[in-house]
C-alpha positions in Angstrom: 0.3 -10.4 7.3 3.9 -10.2 6.5 5.1 -13.4 8.3 7.2 -16.5 8.0 5.4 -19.8 7.0 5.2 -20.7 10.8 3.4 -17.5 11.5 6.3 -15.6 13.0 5.4 -11.9 12.2 8.1 -9.8 10.6 8.1 -7.5 13.7 9.5 -10.4 15.7 12.4 -11.1 13.2 15.9 -9.8 12.8 16.2 -7.5 9.7 18.5 -9.9 7.9 16.0 -12.7 8.4 13.1 -10.5 7.3 14.9 -9.6 4.1 15.4 -13.2 3.2 11.7 -14.0 4.0 10.5 -11.1 1.9 12.6 -12.1 -1.1 11.5 -15.7 -0.8 7.9 -14.4 -0.8 8.5 -12.8 -4.2 5.9 -14.2 -6.6 7.9 -15.1 -9.8 5.8 -14.2 -12.8 7.3 -13.5 -16.3 7.1 -10.1 -17.8 8.9 -9.7 -21.1 11.0 -6.6 -21.4 13.1 -5.1 -24.2 16.4 -4.9 -22.3 17.7 -5.0 -18.7 21.1 -3.6 -17.6 22.5 -3.7 -14.2 24.7 -0.7 -13.4 26.5 0.8 -10.4 27.0 4.5 -9.8 28.9 6.4 -7.1 26.9 7.3 -4.1 27.4 9.2 -0.9 27.9 5.9 1.0 29.6 3.9 -1.6 28.4 2.4 -4.9 24.6 2.3 -5.6 23.3 -0.5 -7.7 20.8 0.4 -10.5 18.7 -1.7 -12.8 17.8 -0.1 -16.1 14.8 -1.4 -18.0 14.0 -0.6 -21.6 10.4 -1.3 -22.8 9.6 -3.9 -25.4 8.3 -1.3 -27.8 11.2 1.0 -27.6 12.4 2.7 -30.7 15.8 4.2 -31.5 15.4 7.5 -29.8 15.9 8.7 -26.3 13.1 7.9 -23.9 11.7 9.5 -20.7 12.9 7.9 -17.5 11.0 6.8 -14.3 13.4 6.5 -11.4 11.8 3.8 -9.0 12.3 3.3 -5.4 11.1 -0.1 -4.0 9.0 -0.7 -1.0 9.8 -2.6 2.1 9.7 -0.3 5.0 13.2 1.1 4.3 14.4 -2.2 5.9 13.6 -5.0 3.4 13.2 -5.3 -0.4 15.7 -4.9 -3.3 15.9 -4.8 -7.0 14.6 -8.4 -7.3 11.6 -8.0 -5.2 10.1 -5.4 -7.4 11.6 -6.6 -10.8 8.3 -7.6 -12.4 6.6 -4.4 -11.4 9.4 -2.3 -12.8 9.2 -4.4 -16.1 5.4 -3.8 -16.2 5.8 0.0 -15.6 8.4 0.3 -18.3 6.2 -1.6 -20.9 3.0 0.2 -19.9 4.5 3.7 -19.9 6.9 3.4 -22.8 9.6 4.9 -20.5 12.9 3.6 -19.3 12.7 2.7 -15.6 15.7 3.0 -13.4 15.3 1.0 -10.2 17.5 2.1 -7.2 19.0 -0.3 -4.7 19.3 2.2 -1.9 20.9 1.5 1.6 18.6 -0.1 4.1 18.0 0.4 7.8 18.9 -0.2 10.6 22.4 -0.6 9.3 22.0 2.7 7.5 19.4 4.8 9.1 17.6 7.9 7.7 18.7 9.9 5.8 20.9 7.3 4.0 18.1 6.0 1.8 17.1 9.6 0.8 20.6 10.4 0.1 21.0 7.5 -2.3 17.6 8.2 -3.9 18.6 11.8 -4.6 22.1 10.7 -5.9 20.4 8.4 -8.4 18.2 11.2 -9.8 21.2 13.4 -10.1 23.0 10.7 -11.9 20.2 10.1 -14.3 20.1 13.9 -15.2 23.9 14.1 -15.7 24.6 10.7 -17.3 21.4 9.3 -18.5 21.7 10.5 -22.1 24.5 8.0 -22.6 21.9 5.3 -21.7 19.3 6.4 -24.1 17.4 8.6 -21.6 15.8 11.9 -22.3 17.3 13.9 -19.4 14.6 16.5 -19.9 11.8 14.0 -19.0 12.5 12.5 -15.7 9.9 11.3 -13.2 10.1 9.5 -9.9 7.9 6.6 -8.5 7.8 4.2 -5.6 5.5 2.0 -3.5 5.1 2.3 0.2 8.5 3.3 1.7 9.6 3.8 -1.9 6.7 6.2 -2.3 8.0 8.0 0.7 11.4 8.4 -0.9 9.9 9.6 -4.2 8.0 12.3 -2.3 10.9 13.3 -0.2 13.3 13.6 -3.2 10.8 15.9 -5.0 11.0 18.1 -1.8 14.7 18.0 -1.9 15.0 18.7 -5.7 12.8 21.7 -5.1 15.0 23.0 -2.2 18.2 22.4 -4.1 16.8 23.7 -7.4 17.3 20.5 -9.2 17.2 18.0 -10.7 14.1 18.9 -12.6 11.5 16.2 -11.8 8.4 16.4 -14.0 6.2 13.9 -12.3 5.9 11.8 -9.1 3.9 8.5 -9.0 3.3 7.6 -5.3 1.9 4.1 -4.8 0.4 3.8 -1.3 3.1 5.9 0.0 4.2 6.4 3.6 3.9 10.1 4.3 3.7 10.2 8.0 5.0 8.3 11.1 1.9 8.6 13.1 0.0 5.3 13.5 -3.3 6.4 15.0 -5.3 7.4 11.9 -8.7 5.8 11.3 -7.2 3.6 8.6 -4.6 2.3 11.1 -7.5 1.6 13.4 -9.6 -0.2 10.8 -6.9 -2.2 9.0 -4.1 -2.5 11.6 -4.5 -6.2 12.0 -5.1 -8.9 9.3 -4.7 -6.8 6.1 -1.1 -7.9 5.0 0.7 -4.7 6.3 -0.1 -4.4 10.0 0.2 -1.6 12.5 3.0 -3.4 14.5 4.9 -4.0 11.2 4.9 -0.3 10.3 6.0 0.6 13.8 8.8 -1.9 13.5 9.9 -0.4 10.1 9.8 3.1 11.5 11.8 2.3 14.6 14.6 0.7 12.4 14.5 3.7 9.9 14.5 6.6 12.3 16.2 5.0 15.3 15.9 5.9 19.0 17.4 9.4 18.5 15.8 10.4 15.2 13.0 13.0 14.8 9.9 11.2 13.5 8.3 14.5 12.6 11.0 15.6 10.3 9.8 16.1 6.7 12.8 13.9 5.5 10.9 11.1 7.2 7.3 12.4 7.2 6.9 14.5 4.0 3.4 15.3 5.0 4.9 17.6 7.6 6.6 19.8 5.1 5.6 23.4 5.6 5.3 24.3 2.0 4.4 22.0 -0.9 4.1 24.7 -3.6 6.0 24.1 -6.8 6.3 20.3 -6.5 5.9 18.1 -9.6 2.4 16.9 -10.7 1.4 13.8 -8.8 -0.5 10.7 -9.2 -1.2 9.2 -5.9 -2.7 5.7 -5.4 -4.0 4.2 -2.1 -5.5 0.9 -1.3 -8.9 0.8 0.3 -7.8 -1.7 2.9 -4.5 -0.4 4.0 -3.2 1.3 7.1 -1.4 3.9 4.9 -4.7 5.0 3.0 -5.4 8.0 5.2 -1.9 9.5 5.1 -1.7 8.9 1.3 -5.0 10.8 0.9 -3.9 13.5 3.2 -0.7 14.0 1.2 -2.7 14.3 -2.1 -5.0 16.8 -0.5 -2.0 18.9 0.8 -0.6 18.8 -2.7 -3.7 20.0 -4.2 -4.2 22.8 -1.8 -0.7 23.9 -2.5 -1.7 24.3 -6.3 0.0 21.1 -7.5 -1.7 19.1 -10.2 -2.8 15.9 -8.4 -4.7 12.8 -9.6 -5.8 10.8 -6.5 -7.0 7.2 -6.9 -8.3 5.0 -4.1 -8.4 1.4 -5.2 -11.4 0.1 -3.3 -11.1 -3.4 -1.8 -7.4 -3.6 -2.4 -4.7 -4.3 0.3 -1.2 -2.8 0.7 1.2 -4.2 -1.8 -1.4 -5.0 -4.5 0.7 -3.6 -7.4 3.4 -6.2 -6.7 1.5 -9.3 -5.5 1.1 -12.0 -8.2 -2.2 -13.3 -6.9 -3.6 -9.7 -7.4 -1.9 -8.8 -10.7 -5.0 -9.4 -12.8 -7.2 -7.5 -10.5 -4.7 -4.7 -10.4 -3.9 -4.7 -14.1 -6.2 -1.7 -14.9 -4.9 0.2 -11.9 -1.2 -0.3 -12.9 -2.0 0.6 -16.6 -3.8 3.9 -15.6 -0.8 4.9 -13.4 1.5 4.1 -16.2 -0.4 6.1 -18.7 -0.3 9.1 -16.4 3.4 8.8 -16.3 3.7 8.6 -20.1 1.4 11.7 -20.5 3.4 13.7 -17.9 6.7 12.8 -19.4 5.7 13.1 -23.1 
């Protein structure tokens, strides 16, 4: 489970302590990359930090962009906790990856993270060309809570009629706030991401007065999913979020969206970004990145 070395679960920690613990847990493994640039852009609540990754094999022309939102329950995580994964996605897809350091809860509750995520995509569309990005080939991606943000901003972009997002890669995404599904019952304890941890995240993100059923929090509850970008949805076989990820993929497909759904049997939540599981996950990551490359080609 997500816990300190002494066994204290994250759900018993202050958010600031949980962030430090999560960063310390980061498995350092080297992934060579063509270029990394740290940028800041204007955002609705102040400057937003971005990290722009250019793949090793990049040529001289403009490249598609994958805007990436890190996981961490909207409370923990940052550009550094997901640096290796972003490097890998850039190299495997041949796309530039733009990682977004959105505002975290509970200091900034929903919809602050969503607003930052949407602002980042708007910036990529408007200013990306000056950074070697093909602004007509933009996709979004995220893991866990980041997958939630990716799904939500696709719905926002549809409602606001832009930016044009051509693909969404949702990696074991949070799509609902209910914690009573069969996968929660089966994997709610002892499988890295526990039920009590998710409830702690949701409490901090939504707050006591927030609407947990709002599609801005729970994109599975959106009334109409027609017209959303093609999706590649990944779930882990031993993950509390498996059922809601699968349910979102089904709803997208029922709405006529082109969907590829992949359940990675035997895997736990977070396996795309855990060093000990990198070798086992290599094929899954490569297939997801290939789907991005094909969608944005």
